[in-house]
N, C-alpha and C positions, 0 to 999 in steps of 0.2 A: 474543437479539439481534434487534433490529428493523431491517431494511433496507427502504428504500422501493423502488418499482418501477424507478426509474432506476438505482439502485445494483445491484439484482438483475440488471437487463438488462446492465449493464456487466460484471458477473462472468460471466454466461452467455456473452457475446460473447468475453471473454478465454479462457474454458475451451473454447468451441467452436472457437476458432482456435488452440488450443494455445500461447497466450502464457504465458511463464514469469513468474509474479508471486507476491507474498505479500501478504495482507491484514495490515497493521501498525497501529500506533496504538491508539486507544481500542477499536476492535472486537476487535483481537487481545487486548488486556488483558481484555476482558469474557469471552473464552473461558476464561480461567484464574481470574479473580476478578470477582465481581459488585459491586464496591464503588462503581462510578460508571456514569453513562450517557453516551452520545455519540451524536451524529447524523451526524457526518462519517465518511467512509470514506477511509482512506489506503491506497494501494497502491504497493508497491515493485516495479518492473519490472526484469527482466534487461536489461543494456545491450548485448547481442549484436546484430549486424546482422540475423541471422535473426529474432530476437525482435521487432526494430523493424519488419520487414516483416510478420510475423504480426500485430502490433499494428495496423499501417496497414490491413490487410484487415479486422480486427475493428471498428475504429473508423470505417470509411468510411461507415457509416449516419449518423453524426453530423457528422463533419468530413472532407469530401473532401480538404481541404488542411490541412496542419499550420500552426501559427502562423508568422507572418513569411514566408510563402511558401517555406519550406525543405522538404526531404524529411524524412519521419519518421526515416529512418536518420541524418540529420544532427543531429537533435534528441535522439533517445532513446539514442544511443550515448555521449553525454557525461555526465559526472558533474554532480551538482548541479541537475538540471533538475526543475522542479515545474510541472505543468500542471493546470489546473482542468478537470473533466469535468462535463457536456458543454461548458460554457463558463464564463467568469468571471461572466456574468449569471445563469446557472442552475446554480450550483456544487453538485454532489452528491458529488464525490470529488476528492481530490488524487492525482495520479499522480507518483511520484518515481522518479528513475533511480539514486539512490545515497543512502547515509547514510555520512558520513565514518567510516572505521575499521571498517565492516561489509562482510564478503565475501558478496555475494548468493548465489554458488554454494554456499558452505558452509551458509548458512541455508536455502537451497532443499532441499538434501540432508537437512537435519535437520527439515524442515517437518512439521507436524502437519496431517493432512487432517481437515477439519471439514465435516459435512453441514449445508448451509443451503438450505432451500427446494428440495430435490431436486438441489442442486449439491454437488459435492465441491470444497471451496475450501482452498487451502494457506495455513496460518498459520505464523508462525515458532514454533519450539520455545520452551519457557519460558526456557531460558538465553539463547537468541539474542534473545528479546524484551526481557529485562532489559538485555542489552548495548545494544540499540537505544535503550532509554529512558535509559540512562546517557549515551550519545552525544548524545541530544537535550538533556540537561542542559548539555552543553558548547557547544551551538549558541547562536545569537543570539535564541532565543525570549524573549518577554517574561516578567515575573515570574509572572504568572498561569499561563502554560503550564509554567514550571519547577516551580511548586508542584504542578500536576497530575502532572507526571513523577515528582516525589519521592514522592508518595502512591502512584502506580502501582508504582514500584519496591518500596516498602515492602510493598505488598499482594502483588505477584508473588513476592517472596522468601519470603513465608509459604507459598507453594505448592511450594517446593523440597522 
């Protein structure tokens, strides 16, 4: 799995500040099945207030203030939030606060720890990742994204 320096820096910041998160999406799929490549990094964050404060400390090197002049706690404790890191212009990762029908706490307890570039990074367990991909199929993604999700699910199920 190839991550660029910005993505690795983000993961290191999150780990160093004890932010509760999971690497999801294509990079998580690649941990179990090598059937496709991806350049983007998707991260699911815990929505707790404490986690939002830890995230604010971690991200302060890039964004002193959250979008729309709000506090990080007011943004990251809500469902359905998606933020581009470090910005929309130089987009290296998507930060998500929820996936409908997925319990972050349960997935975090079931997480698989993966070593990447001297970092130990939490990824969802195989069954949780399949559930995330199934939920993604139900979302408003375009047909191309849904086809990738279908292929991901097919490949992931082979790993059970």
